[in-house]
C-alpha positions as CSV (number, residue, x, y, z in Angstrom):
1,X,0.0,-0.2,-0.1
2,X,1.3,3.6,-0.8
3,X,0.5,6.7,0.4
4,X,0.4,10.2,-1.8
5,X,3.4,12.0,-1.3
6,X,5.3,9.1,0.0
7,X,7.8,7.2,-2.1
8,X,8.0,4.3,0.1
9,X,5.5,1.8,0.7
10,X,3.5,2.1,3.9
11,X,2.5,-1.8,4.2
12,X,3.3,-5.0,2.4
13,X,0.5,-7.7,2.1
14,X,1.9,-11.0,2.1
15,X,0.0,-14.1,1.3
16,X,-0.9,-15.0,-2.1
17,X,1.5,-17.5,-4.2
18,X,0.6,-16.5,-7.3
19,X,0.1,-12.6,-9.1
20,X,-2.5,-10.5,-7.6
21,X,-5.3,-9.7,-9.8
22,X,-8.0,-7.9,-8.3
23,X,-7.8,-5.4,-5.4
24,X,-11.1,-3.2,-3.8
25,X,-11.5,-1.8,-0.1
26,X,-14.6,-1.4,1.6
27,X,-16.4,2.2,1.8
28,X,-14.6,2.4,5.4
29,X,-10.8,1.8,3.8
30,X,-10.8,-0.7,6.9
31,X,-10.9,-3.6,5.0
32,X,-9.3,-4.7,1.4
33,X,-10.4,-7.8,-0.7
34,X,-7.7,-9.4,-3.1
35,X,-7.6,-11.9,-6.0
36,X,-5.3,-13.9,-7.5
37,X,-3.9,-16.6,-10.1
38,X,-3.8,-18.9,-7.3
39,X,-7.6,-19.3,-6.8
40,X,-7.9,-17.3,-3.5
41,X,-9.9,-14.9,-2.5
42,X,-8.5,-12.9,0.8
43,X,-9.8,-10.4,3.4
44,X,-7.6,-8.0,4.8
45,X,-7.0,-5.5,7.9
46,X,-5.7,-2.4,5.9
47,X,-4.3,-0.7,8.9
48,X,-2.4,-4.1,10.4
49,X,-1.8,-6.0,7.1
50,X,-3.4,-9.2,8.5
51,X,-5.3,-11.5,6.5
52,X,-8.4,-12.3,8.4
53,X,-10.3,-14.7,5.7
54,X,-9.4,-16.9,3.0
55,X,-11.5,-18.9,0.5
56,X,-9.8,-20.7,-2.4
57,X,-11.8,-22.2,-5.0
58,X,-10.7,-24.6,-7.7
59,X,-10.2,-23.1,-11.1
60,X,-11.0,-19.9,-10.0
61,X,-8.6,-17.9,-11.7
62,X,-9.6,-14.1,-10.7
63,X,-9.6,-11.4,-13.1
64,X,-11.2,-8.5,-11.0
65,X,-12.8,-7.7,-7.9
66,X,-15.0,-4.8,-6.6
67,X,-16.6,-4.0,-2.7
68,X,-20.2,-2.3,-3.0
69,X,-20.7,0.9,-1.5
70,X,-21.8,0.5,2.1
71,X,-22.3,-3.3,1.8
72,X,-21.4,-6.3,2.5
73,X,-21.1,-7.5,-0.8
74,X,-18.5,-7.9,-3.1
75,X,-18.5,-8.5,-7.3
76,X,-15.7,-11.1,-8.6
77,X,-15.1,-12.0,-12.0
78,X,-12.6,-14.9,-13.5
79,X,-10.8,-16.9,-16.5
80,X,-13.8,-19.5,-16.0
81,X,-16.4,-16.8,-17.4
82,X,-18.1,-16.8,-14.0
83,X,-19.8,-13.4,-12.2
84,X,-19.7,-14.3,-8.8
85,X,-20.8,-12.5,-5.6
86,X,-19.1,-12.9,-2.5
87,X,-20.6,-12.2,1.2
88,X,-16.9,-10.9,3.1
89,X,-18.4,-11.7,6.4
90,X,-18.1,-15.3,6.2
91,X,-16.1,-15.3,2.6
92,X,-18.8,-17.4,1.1
93,X,-20.6,-17.4,-2.3
94,X,-23.9,-16.1,-2.3
95,X,-24.8,-15.5,-5.8
96,X,-23.7,-16.3,-9.2
97,X,-24.8,-15.4,-12.8
98,X,-25.2,-17.5,-15.9
99,X,-22.1,-18.1,-17.5
100,X,-21.0,-15.9,-21.1
101,X,-19.3,-17.4,-24.3
102,X,-16.1,-15.5,-23.1
103,X,-14.0,-14.7,-20.3
104,X,-15.1,-11.6,-18.2
105,X,-12.1,-9.3,-17.5
106,X,-13.5,-6.3,-15.3
107,X,-16.4,-5.8,-12.7
108,X,-18.2,-2.7,-11.1
109,X,-21.3,-2.4,-8.7
110,X,-23.6,0.7,-9.3
111,X,-23.9,3.3,-6.4
112,X,-27.4,1.8,-5.3
113,X,-26.3,-1.5,-5.4
114,X,-28.6,-2.8,-7.6
115,X,-26.6,-3.2,-10.9
116,X,-23.3,-5.0,-11.9
117,X,-21.3,-4.2,-15.0
118,X,-19.1,-6.7,-16.4
119,X,-16.5,-6.4,-19.4
120,X,-15.8,-9.2,-21.7
121,X,-12.7,-11.1,-23.7
122,X,-13.1,-11.1,-27.4
123,X,-12.0,-10.6,-30.8
124,X,-12.7,-9.0,-34.0
125,X,-16.2,-7.4,-32.9
126,X,-17.1,-11.5,-31.2
127,X,-17.4,-11.0,-27.6
128,X,-15.9,-7.7,-26.7
129,X,-19.0,-6.3,-25.0
130,X,-20.1,-4.9,-21.5
131,X,-23.2,-6.3,-19.8
132,X,-25.1,-5.1,-17.3
133,X,-26.8,-7.5,-14.5
134,X,-29.4,-7.1,-12.2
135,X,-28.2,-8.2,-8.7
136,X,-31.6,-8.8,-7.6
137,X,-32.6,-11.3,-10.3
138,X,-29.3,-12.3,-11.6
139,X,-30.1,-11.4,-15.2
140,X,-28.9,-9.4,-17.9
141,X,-30.7,-6.1,-18.3
142,X,-28.5,-5.2,-21.8
143,X,-25.2,-5.2,-23.5
144,X,-23.2,-2.3,-24.6
145,X,-21.3,-3.7,-28.2
146,X,-19.1,-1.5,-30.5
147,X,-15.6,-2.6,-29.2
148,X,-13.8,-4.6,-31.9
149,X,-11.0,-6.2,-29.4
150,X,-11.3,-7.7,-25.6
151,X,-13.0,-4.7,-23.6
152,X,-10.8,-4.8,-20.6
153,X,-12.5,-2.7,-17.9
154,X,-15.9,-1.0,-17.2
155,X,-17.2,1.6,-14.8
156,X,-20.2,3.2,-14.0
157,X,-20.1,7.0,-13.7
158,X,-21.8,10.1,-11.9
159,X,-25.0,11.0,-13.3
160,X,-25.4,13.8,-15.6
161,X,-28.4,15.5,-16.0
162,X,-30.3,12.7,-15.8
163,X,-28.6,10.6,-17.7
164,X,-26.9,7.3,-16.5
165,X,-23.7,6.8,-18.2
166,X,-21.1,4.0,-18.3
167,X,-17.5,3.9,-19.5
168,X,-15.4,1.0,-21.0
169,X,-11.8,0.7,-22.7
170,X,-10.6,-1.7,-25.2
171,X,-7.8,-3.7,-26.6
172,X,-8.4,-1.7,-29.4
173,X,-7.2,1.4,-28.0
174,X,-10.7,3.2,-27.5
175,X,-12.0,4.5,-24.6
176,X,-16.0,4.9,-24.9
177,X,-18.7,6.3,-22.8
178,X,-22.6,5.0,-23.4
179,X,-26.0,5.5,-22.0
180,X,-26.8,3.0,-19.6
181,X,-30.6,2.8,-20.4
182,X,-30.9,3.0,-24.6
183,X,-26.9,1.3,-25.2
184,X,-26.3,4.4,-27.2
185,X,-22.3,5.1,-27.7
186,X,-22.2,8.9,-26.7
187,X,-18.9,9.3,-27.3
188,X,-15.7,7.7,-27.8
189,X,-11.7,8.8,-27.9
190,X,-8.9,6.4,-29.9
191,X,-5.4,6.3,-28.0
192,X,-3.2,5.8,-30.8
193,X,-0.3,3.6,-30.3
194,X,-1.5,2.6,-26.4
195,X,-1.6,-0.8,-26.9
196,X,-4.2,-2.1,-24.9
197,X,-6.2,-0.3,-22.1
198,X,-6.1,-2.3,-19.2
199,X,-8.0,-0.8,-16.5
200,X,-9.9,2.1,-16.0
201,X,-11.4,4.5,-12.8
202,X,-13.9,6.9,-12.5
203,X,-14.0,10.0,-10.4
204,X,-17.0,12.0,-9.0
205,X,-15.8,15.2,-10.9
206,X,-16.2,13.1,-14.2
207,X,-12.4,12.6,-14.5
208,X,-11.4,8.9,-16.0
209,X,-8.2,7.6,-15.5
210,X,-7.0,4.8,-17.7
211,X,-4.0,2.9,-17.9
212,X,-2.3,1.3,-21.2
213,X,0.5,-1.1,-21.9
214,X,2.5,1.5,-23.9
215,X,1.9,5.1,-23.2
216,X,1.6,5.2,-19.8
217,X,-1.9,6.8,-17.9
218,X,-4.1,8.6,-19.6
219,X,-6.6,11.3,-17.6
220,X,-9.4,12.1,-19.6
221,X,-12.5,14.3,-18.4
222,X,-15.9,14.1,-19.5
223,X,-17.9,17.2,-20.8
224,X,-21.1,17.8,-22.2
225,X,-22.1,21.2,-24.4
226,X,-25.3,23.2,-24.4
227,X,-26.8,20.5,-27.1
228,X,-26.5,17.8,-25.1
229,X,-23.0,16.2,-27.0
230,X,-20.7,14.5,-25.0
231,X,-16.8,14.7,-25.4
232,X,-14.0,13.2,-23.8
233,X,-10.9,15.9,-23.4
234,X,-7.6,14.9,-22.5
235,X,-6.6,16.5,-19.7
236,X,-2.9,14.7,-18.8
237,X,-0.8,12.1,-19.2
238,X,1.5,10.2,-16.7
């Protein structure tokens, strides 16, 4: 764990035997969940670094994890194409969703904890979608199709003038903004030479941070003009 303004790590969490592929903290920043290619999910005490719960599930090669805001619920995607919901109090699976055709690469949970968003592996436009799931029914609400290579990351965005939005990033070097209800792609931007865009984080001020294989970390801001049109503007690159 790192702290802004400090060059040295604050704390190291030891226990996984293979690469860690998912991390998320709870709303209180007191607990952290992690997932790994060693098939295990762990819960950590953020302050002490102690692993307080662990569950190993055969063939559960984790791709991403997300702790729900204010709830005892963790979403997890994996290379077995499963989307799982864990109860962090017991670290037991409490919900699963129907398997999709391709590996699910990333997940997010809506602020109201009613929906889960996942993104899909794929190639040449086959797969490559993001999927909106209803956590209350475990059914697909809709899909967002347009990327032509693996959709590596996805995120819910803050509401803008009554519109619910989501963002996706892909191995096709593009970031897209979608209307959550209509599935319309409202705007997109291509980062030339970036290679796969591996992760995406959205902030309350409508900034979107995207990591790339080849060209560092890109930060964009989402703007809407008087005509209601959306645009992604580049803020900075690290």
